[in-house]
N, C-alpha and C positions, 0 to 999 in steps of 0.2 A: 849385823844382819844375819838372820837364820840361814843355814845352808839351803841353796836353791836345788830344786829337783834336776836330775840329769836328763836332758832331752837332746835330740839331734843338734839343735842350734848351739848347745853348750860347747861343742867342739870348735865352732868358729867365732866364739865370743872374743878370744884374744885378737883374732884378725880384724874384727870389727873395731875393737878399741884402738888397735894400732893405726888403722886407716883413718879413723876420726882424729886421732892425736896428730897424725902427720898431715893429712889433707883437709880436714874439717868437712869432708864430703865423702859419702860412700853409698853404695847400692847393695842391698841384701836380697838375694833371691832364695826363698825358702818355701818348700811345699807345705800344704796344710799338715798340722800335727808336729811341725818342727819346734814349736814353742817360742817363735820370734816375738809374738805380741806381748807376752808376759816376762820372758827372761831377759830380752835385750834391754828394756828400760831399767830393770832392776840391776843388771850388770853395770850399767853406766853410772850408777850412784857412786861407785868407788873410783871412777875415773879421776885422775889427778887434776885434769883441766876443768872439771865440773865445779862451777861456783854458784850457778843459779839453778833454776828449775829445768826439768825435762818436760817438754810438751809432746804428748803422743796423740796423733790425729787418727780418729776412727771414722769410717764413712757413715756409720749409723749410731743412733743413740743407744740402741740395744747392745751393740758391740762395745761402745764406750763404757757403759755401766758394768757389763760383764768383765771386761778387761781390768777395770779398776778394782772390782771386788776380788777377782782372782789374784791380782798382785798384792792387794792388801791382806788377803788370807795367807799368802805365802810369808808375809812379814808378821803374821799373828795380829793383825790390826783390822779395823773397820775403815771403809772409805771415808776420807776427810782427814786422815792422819798423814803419814808419809805419802800415801797415794790418794789423790782426790780426782773428782771429775767435774766438768762444767759443760752445760749444754742448754739449749732453749728450754725454759720452764723448770730446770732442775740443776742444782749445784751442791756438791759436797766438797768443800775446800776449807783450809785453815792456814794459819801462819806456818804450820809445820809441813805443809804439803811441798814435796820436792818433785813428785811426778804428777803432772796434770794431764789427765786424759780428757780430750775435748773432741767434739764433732768438728768436721773440717771447716765449716763456716766460721767457727769461733776464732781460728788462727788469723784469717783474713781481717776480722774485726780488730783483733789485737794489734796487728801490724798497722792498719789504717789509723787506729787511735794513737799509736806511738811507734813509728817505724824503727826505732832503735831496740825495740823489744827488751826493755830493762828487766833484769832479773831472770832472763831466759838464757840458758847456755846451749841447749840442744833442741832441735825439732825433729821428730820422727814421724814419717808419713807411712802409716800402716795400710796394708791392702790397697796399695796405690794402683794396682791393676784394674780396680773398679772404675777408674778414670772419671770420677765425678767432677763437675764444673768447679765446685769449691776446692776440691783437692788439687786440681791443675792450677787454679788461680793462687791458692795458698803457696804452692811450690814456686810459682813464678815470682810472687812477692818476696818470698824468703830468699830466693837467689838474688833478687835486686837488693835487698837489705844487706845480705852477706857481702855482696860485691862493693856496695857504696858506704855502708855505715858500720857493719859488724863483721869484719873478717874473722873474728874469733868464734862466730856462731857455727855450731856443728849441725849439719843436715844429713839425715839418713833416710833413704827411700827404701821401704820394705815391700815385697810383693811375693805372691805365690806363683802367678802365671803371667809373667811380663818379660818383655825383651830387655834384659838388664843392660845389654850393651847400648841400646838406644837411649835409655835413661842416663847411663853413664856419660854419653856424649853431651847430653843436655847439661850435665853437671861438670863440664870441662874435663872429661876424662877421669872422673872419680873412680876409685877402685871398686870392683865388683866382687862381692863375697858370696859364695854359694854354699848352701847348707843342704844336707839330706833331710828327708822328711821321716816322720814316723807314722806309718799307716798299715793297718792290718789288711790282709787280702780281701778284696771285694769282688764277688761274682756278679757279672753284668748279665742281666736277662732282658729280653725284649718281649713286650706284649702289646702289639699294635692296637691303637684305638680305632675301631671301625669308622669309616667315613660317615658323617652325619650324626655320630653319637656324641652327645654333650660331654665335655671333659669331666664334669662332676660325676656323671654316671660311670664313665670308665674308671675314674679314680676310686669311687666307692667300691666298685667290684674288685679292683686290684687290692685294696686295703683289706676287704673281707677275706680274700684268698690268702694274703700274707699273714693275717692274724691266725688263720686256721692252719697254716703249714709251716710257719717260721716262729722262732723264739725272739724275744726282745721287743723293744718299742719300735714304732714306725714313724718316720719323718716323710711327709708327703709334700711335694712342691707343686703349687698351683699359681696361676698368674696373678690373682687378686682376691680382695676381700669377698666379692660376690661369689666367686667360685668356691671359696673356703666355706662360706655359710651354706651354700647349696649342698656341698659334699657332706657337711656335718648333718644336714637334714636327712640325707639319704642313708647315713650310717645309724641314725637314731633307731634303737631297738633291734639292730642287726649284729651287734658285737657282744662278746661276753661281758658280764657284769664287772669283771676285773679290768676292763679297758676304759681309760679316760680319754675322751676326744677333746683336744684343746687347740684353739687357733693361735697363730703367731703372725702378726703383720704390723706394719709401722704405726697404724692409727690406734692400736691398743694402748691403754695407759701402762705405765712402768710396772705396776704390780701384776697385771695380767701377762705382760711379756716375761717378767721374771719367773712367774709360775710355769710358763710354757717351757722354759729351758732347764728347769730343775729336774733332777732324776725322778722317775716314777717312785711312788711309795713302795715299801716292801710288799711283795706279793701282788703288785699291780703292774699293768702295762699301760703305755701311753701312746696315743696316736696324735702326732703334732701336725696340724694342717697349716703350712707356712707358705709365704711368698719367698722371693729371692733374698729376703732379709736374713734367712738362715743359711745362706750359701757359705759365708766366710766368717771368721773371727770368733765364732762361738762353737762350743761343743755341748751337745745335749747327751749327757750320760745315759747309757742304756739303749741308745738307738743303734740297731744293727740292720735295719731294713729301711732303705730309701726308695720311694716311688716317685718318679719324675714325670710330670705331664709334658715336659719339653717346651713349656710356654713361659713367657715373661711379659710383664706389662711395663712398657717404657714410655716416657714422655717424648712427644714429637712436636717440635715447634715449627710453625709455618710462617715464615716472614711475610708472605703475601697477605695473610689474613690477620697476623698478630696473635694467633691462637696457639696455645699449647694443649695438645690432646694426648690422652693415654691410649696407646695402641697395644693390642695383644700381638706379640711376634714370637717367632721361633727362638728358643734360647740358643746361645752360642755353644760351641764345643767346649770352650773353657768353662762356661757355667755348668754344662752337663757333667764335666769331670769334677768340678768342685762339689756339685750336689752328690754325685756318687761317692765321693770321698768321705762324706759325712757318715756313711755306713761303716767305715773302717777306722773310726777314731779311737775306739776303746777295745774292739775285738773284731774278728772276721765277720763280714756282713754280706748283704745282698743288695744290689741296686736294680730295680725294675724300671725299665724305660718304656713309656707308652707309645712307642713308634717302632718301625722296622729297623733292623741293624744297619742295612745299607743306607738308610736316610741320615745316619750320623755324619757321614762324610760330606753331605750337602749343607750341613749347618754352618753358619758363619763362624770363623775361627774365634773371634772375640766380640763382646758387646761393644758397639761403637762408642767412642768417647762422648760424654755428655756435651762437651763444648762444641761439637760439630752439629748438634741438633737441639740446642737449648735457646731460650730467650736470654739474650745477652744484655738486657737493659740494666740489671743489677751489677753485672760485671763492669759495664761501661761507667756507671755512676761511681762505683768504688775506685775505678782507675782515675776518674776525674778528681776525686778526693785525694788520690795519691799523687796528683800532679802529672798524670800520664793521659794525654788527650787521645793517643792512639794505642790501644792495647797490643797492637802488633809489635810494638817496640819492646814488650816484655818477653821473657823466655818461656814460651809454652812448648810442651811436647808436640801438640798439634795447634797451630795458630787458629784463632777464631775466624769463622767464615765471613767474608766481606758483606754478603747480602744481609746476614743476621745482624752484623754490626751496624749497617746502614739503617736497618729497621729500628734497632735499639736507639740509635742516635736521634732518629726522627721522633720517636716516642718521648725521649727525655727532653728534647727541645720543645715539643708540644706541651709537656708538663711544666715547662719553665725550670727544669732542674739543671740544665746546662745551656750555655749560650751557643751561638753559631760556631764559635771557635772550639767548642768542647770544654770550656772552662766551667767549673762548678759555680752555680749561683747561690745566693742566700737560701732560696727555696730548696735547691738541691742539697745543700748542707743540712737543712732541717730534715729533709727526707732521709738522708743517709744515716743520721743519728738514730733513726727509729729501727734500724736493723730489720726492715721488711722489704719484700719485693717492691720495685719502683712504683707500680700502680697503687699498691695498698699504702705505701708510705705517703704518696701524694694525697690519697683520700684522708688519711688520719691528720696530716698537716693542715689540709683545707678545712676539715671539720673542727679542728681546734679553734680556728678563728671564729667559728659560729657557736662555740660552747657545746660542741658535740664530740669532744675528743674521746670520751670513754666508750660511747656507743660505736664510734668508728673503729677504735682499737679492738673492741670485742669482735666486731665483724672481721677485722683483719686476721685475728687469731683463728676464727672459725674457717676462714678461707684457706689458711695455711696448715691447719691441724684437722685432718679428716676425722670424721666420726664424732666430733664434739657436737653436742646438741642433737644427736641422732644422725640418721642416714638419709633423711628426706631431702627433697629438692628445694623446698621453700626455706630460704635463709632467715626469713622473718620468724617463722615458727622455731627453727633451730636456735635462733638467738634467744627466744623466750625460754626454751628448755635449758639451754646452756646457763642462763642466769640463775635458774633454780636448781641446777645439778649440784649435789653436794659430794660427788665423787672426787678422789684425790687429783685426777687429771684435770677435771673441770676447775677445781679450786686453784691448781697451779696455773692454768690457762687464764683465769680471771686475774690472778696476781700479775701475770705477764702483761695483760691488757691494761691493768692499772699503771704499771710502770711505763708502758708505751704512751698512755694518755698523759702522764706527768711529763714525759720528755717532750711531748707535742705542745705542751703549754697550758694544761688544765684550765678549763674555762667554766663550764657548768657542772653542777653536781650530778652524780649518777641518777639520783632520784628524779631530778628535773628532766634529764634526758629520757628516762623511761616513760615519761608522760607525754612524749612527742607523738605525732601522728603515726598511725600504724604503718604508713608507707615509709617510715624513717629508714629502714634498711636499704630499700631501693634507691631512695634519694641520696643516701651517702655513697652507695656503690657506683652511682653515676660518675663520681669523680675519679674512680679507679678504672672503669671500663666504659667510657663514652662510646667506643666503637662496638660495644656488645649490647647496646640497647636493641631489644627485639620487639617487633610488632606482629600481632596475630595476622595470619593470612589464610584464606581458604578454610579447610576443615579444622575442627577443634584440635588444639595441640600442636598446630604447625605455625612456625614463626619464620620471619626473615630478620637477620641482624643488620645493623647499620653498616657493617663492613661487607655486606653482600652475601654472606653465607646463609644457608638454610639450616634450621634446627627444629627438633620436635620433642614433644613431651607425651607421656602416656595420656590419652584423652581422659582417663579417670582421675588424673592428678588435679587437685583444685586449681593449681596455677595455669592449667591448660585453658581455662576460660578467661584469663586476664587478657587485656588488650596490649599492655606494655609490660615487658620484663627487662631486668638487667641480668644478663647471664654471666656467671663467674666461672663456670666449668662446663666443658663440652667433651663428649667422648664419641669416637667414631669418625666417619668420613665427612668431608667438608659440607656437602650439600644434603647429607642425611644424618647429621650428628645428633646425638641424644643429649638433651640438657640434663646435666648431673646436679647442678645447683644454680639457683637464681632467686630473684626477689621481685615482687610486683612493684611497679612504679606508676605514678599518674602522669598523664600527658602534661599537666601543668608543671610538675617537677622536672620533667624532661626539658620543657621549653625554658624554664627558669635557669636550670643548671647549665644547659648546653646552648644557650642563646647564641654564643659566638660561633658555634658549629652549624647552626641551622642556616641553610641557604634558601633564599627566596628566588624561585625560578619563574620567569614568565615565558610561556610558550604560546605561539600562535598556530592556529589550525584553520584550514580552509574548509568551509562548509560548502560542498559542491552543489547541494540542493538549493541553498539560499544565495550562493555565489558571493559570500561575504566572509570576512576574517573574524574569527572568534579568539579571544584572549583568555588564557587560563593562568592563574597564579598558584604555584605549588610550593609548600614549605617542605623542604627535604632535609633529613638528617642522614647523610650518607645515602644508603640505598632505601631508606624508609621514607615513605610519603606520610607526613604528619597531617597535612590538610591541603585542600585545593578549593578554589572558588573561581567562578567566571567573572571577568572584569568587563566594564562597558567597552564597546567597540572604540578603538582609538580614532583620533581625528588629527588633522594637520600633518605635520612631518611624521608623527608616529604612525598614522594610518598609511601614509605613503610607504614607509619602511616595512610595515606589516604586509602590504600588498606585494612589494618586491620580494620579501623573504618567502612568501607563499609560492611565488613563481619560481624562485630559486630551488625550493624544495620539491615542487611538483611538476615544474616544467611549463612551457608556453601553451600547452593544451588547455590550461585553465582559462586562457583568454578567448573570448568570442570574437574571432578576427572579422567575421562578416566578409562578404564578397569583395567589397572595395579594397579593404586593407590587405586581404589575402592576395588579391591580384597584384597590388603594388609590390608586396613582398616577393612574389614570384618573378615579377619583372626585374626587380633589383637583383635578385639571386641570379637570373640569367645574365644580366649585365656583368656581375662580378665574375661569373664563370667564364664568360666569353671575352671580356675586356680586362679583367683583373683590376688592381688598384688604379685609381682611388675609389672605384665603385665599391661600396661596403659589402662585407660578408654578413648576410642576414640568415645564416643557418641557426638552428636551435642553440647550438653550443655558443656561437658568437653572440647572439642576442642576450642569452642568459648571463653571459660573462660581462656584458656592457650595459646592463639594465640602468645603472646609475647615469649613464651618458645619454641614452636615447629616450627612456620611458619616464624616469623620475621627473624631469623638468615639465612634463605635460600632465602629471597627476594633479588632482584637485583636493587632496587631503581627505578623501572619503574611503572608508574601509570596505568598499564593495567593488568587486570586479565588474559588476553590471554597469558601473559608471564609466568604464573605459569603452567609449563608443568608436565607431569606425573613423570618425573625423579625428579623434585623439590619436588613434593608431597611425592614420595616414600622416598626420603632422609629425608624429614621433619618428616614423621610419624615414620620412623625407629629410629630417634633421641630420640623418647619418650621411646624406649625400653632400659633398662639398657644394657650396653655394653656387659657384660658377657652372656646375654640372646639372643643377636641379632643373633648369629649363630644357635640358637636352633629353631628359628621361622620356618625354612624350614623343620626341622625334626618333630616338634610337630604339625605344621599346614601346610602341604605341599600344593602346589597349584594344583597338579595333581596326579592322580592315574595311575600307570602303569598296564594296563590290560593284562591278559594272551594273548590277541589277538595281543599285541604289540602296541596298541593305548595308547596315553597319554591323559587321560580324565580329564577335570578340575573338581575340588571339589568345590562345592558351599557352601559358608559360610553365605549366606544371612539370613537364618532363625535362629531359636533357636538351631538347630542341623545341623552339616555338612552333606551335601547331595551329593551323587554320582549318577548322572543320566546317565545311560549307557545301550546300547543295550544288551539284554540278551545273544545273541550268543557270545559276547566278554568275557563272564565269564565261558563258558563251561570248564569243567575240574577242576574248582577251588572249593575245598572243605573246604576252610577257609574263613570266612566272612571278607571283606576288613575293615581295621581299620587305625587310625592315632594315634598320640601321643604315639609313640613307642608301638603300638598295644593295648593301653588301652581304646581307644574310638572307638567303631564300627561306621562306616558310615551308614547313612540312605540311603539304596539303592532304587533308583527309576528305576525299570527295564523297558526298552523301547522296543517297537516293531521295526522291520526293518524301519518303517516309523517314528521312534522317537516319537511314542505315548506311554503314560504310560500304562503298562499292569499289574504291580504289585509293591507294596511297601513292603519292608521287612528289618528287622534288623537281620535276620537269614537266610543267603544264603544256607547253607547245609540243613536246614529244608525245605526251599522252593524246592530244587531239589528233595527231598524225599517225599514231600507232594503235593502241588498244581501244580507242574510242569506238571503233566499229563493232568490236565484240561487246562492249558495254551497252551500246545502243541497241544491238540485236536482242540482248537479254532484257533491258529495261523497258523497251516500248511494248513488250508483251505483258509485262507486269503493270505498267502504269500507262495505259493507252490514252488517257486524257491529257498527258503531258507531251510537250514538244521534244522530239528526238531527231534533230536534223542530221542530214548526211554530212553537212559541213558546219560544224559548230563554230568555226571562226567567222562564218558569214551570218550566223544567226544572232538574234538580239537576246541579250541576257534578260532573264525574268525570274521573279520570285513567286510567280503565279503558275497555275496549271496550264493556261493558255495565255499567249501575249495579249495585252490590252488592244482592242481595236483602235486603229488610227483614225 
């Protein structure tokens, strides 16, 4: 092997080799520029214990290719010889390969396919501080394999900004080796972006100033592809001819990414507009100016809605330091930060581990395949959150991938073999049974590889463009789709599938996202999803006029999210594919004007109303139940009690208040709670409250009174008082005390106070004038005659001279007339 360059990590290579030889586990903490990514794997090639391959994990495809090419060049080779790489849609490997550079998900797949990892002697986790879900899971699986099957397997965790002691504890006290870094001085400057100024405007301004005042190439960090494209638009025509503006983000094909990290041509300068993909693992020669927007775009999974959204957030201090360090990799440089200096301290220390905010359905599916029903039993640096695990388990059970005990099913095994996210794997597996495996696999690749087929929202159109794209990335993606389709069970030919209905994309995607079916509501471009979330499209987008969509990607807040990708689907396809999820609901509503019950049948898909229709009014027991339910919902005020029934209820209420049980409680609350006991037996199977007459209510209320007491109602709480005048005057039971409102002349000659309940309860007398106006209230009629009657008489006979106002009312004859009848 040719001599290796001398870099800071060279000094600690013996310590690394010794630690792995003795413990088979170690942690290497080395700052950017130390050379750990390239020199450590090459140094291990000569380790006496090395018999198989070295697997080097990188968090991104760009970093994996760059690392493999750099190591191969140090050996005077091309990738595919001693050093190779393998990742999604791309592989350069041969029988000679001894160092295999892979993206992090590849290791998990290797272990799940064969837990003994045959032919592998060492696994190196590079840039572990990025804490991707695949990286954490890969390490947890590797520790399990080492402990149970391969004690000879060497594990080395490498990081630039990580708590090495914490990782060492996870690795049972593994030795921690620390290396110095190699970085040139970087001057940190601050140029705050004014409030309200778009980030692309501030970035373009900062780049123009840097090109005018500094030497070398520029690396600018922006949150995402949209901001990169807008910044490039604002720079067009404003930079010297010798400057090349190139983008760098994950959705670019390999050729464009490689072009971005190559040094600028002689006599030219380069402005690289990059996402956080350029923070670690790669060096762009010639860059000595870094401009940092201070923003990152991170996926945020919401277990409550089952959605993963990209959110623009403040970058962490660790990311800001990594970004600034890019300016000092090859010479002294400058880092310009588009915020105030004092704001740096308020940044989060580190980017949160992905496992704490990711969709865990894929993790749970892989764990089930590994024979682990509970991922919490594996050794994670941060255990997966219980709510996200519960949501993932519910999804997998709903897809038929695992059973209630968490065991992998045959369908789950078929899904896992596809190396796709759980939802997409289910879609492809289901489509294979209908001869649509290729189309489904192509859609799955589109959903996981941003930018293929363009950037439009409509996946149907993107699918058509993708199929005709002859670019290397599209060709590789179609090859991957073909392999996925073959794994899923090849049914129909690609030509046959492309002749399917134009709604094919949406119909297929229903199997992946049944909870993200969206229906138009209100103004154009606004939709409601089956899971209850709101979403919107630009009204000018052709999809904005569709009635139904299947949404595969949302960005922004839950109730105001922007639809980033979707496909139109017909209501017929929705009903056919999701028949088991459609709930038919019957609701009854009371029409107050017509005093009748109306029944509506609604077909619901989650929060979406598919259709509704009015049903005939119910009859028989159904009608009785509908009437009772209307009363339960709206109260007893729906019933027209009429005077007879209302009076009976008031009398019973007074008896209950005064005498207690067994006299029934006839309050609103009590009657509503016991409708089945007192009212249902007297209904006649008619869905109209108008059919409940006073007689029905009287009989129903009487049924509440024990049979032996029913005959006593009239004697204890009579409806009327027989006045000395011969009138039958109603007794009012509306208030707390029974009231008799009667003209005073009708009580002449009565020296005993009127009472009820066998003379035990005196009535509250409301004595009225001849015009039926109150003149006195009393509960002592004899006392009234002998007391205040004189004052009342003096006042009344002046007002009503035609009526009798005797000096001695006890000696007078009661009368209901103005003058007594002549004898």
